[in-house]
Residue, then its C-alpha position, 0 to 999 in steps of 0.5 A: m344432573p350437572k352433566a345434563l345441564c352442561l349438555i343442555s347449555l352446549v346444545a342451546s349455544i350451538l343452536i344460537a350460534v348456527l341461527f345467527l351465523a345463518d342469518a348473517i350469511m344469508g343477509l350478506l348474500g342478499w337472501a334477507d327475505v329467507a334469512p331466519l331473522r330477516g337479516a335485521s342487524l349484521l352487528m347483532d349477528i356477529a355479536f351473538v355468533l361470538l357469544g355463542a362460540a364463547m358459551i360453547y367453549l365454556s359449556w364444553a370445558t365445564y362438561r370435561e371437568q365433571r368427568 
């Protein structure tokens, strides 16, 4: 069960990081109309991408310990 929870958090973290990264890139390119979150806040996008990357690392490190 702990391995499954690590993998679920890894997938969720990847989805969060990709979503906010796509929003930031589309907002910077001027495509805010088609961005997932309509390019609401660049600062929020950067913060969530960094936090998503931290969660990815923590999930992966914890998964490796479970082996």
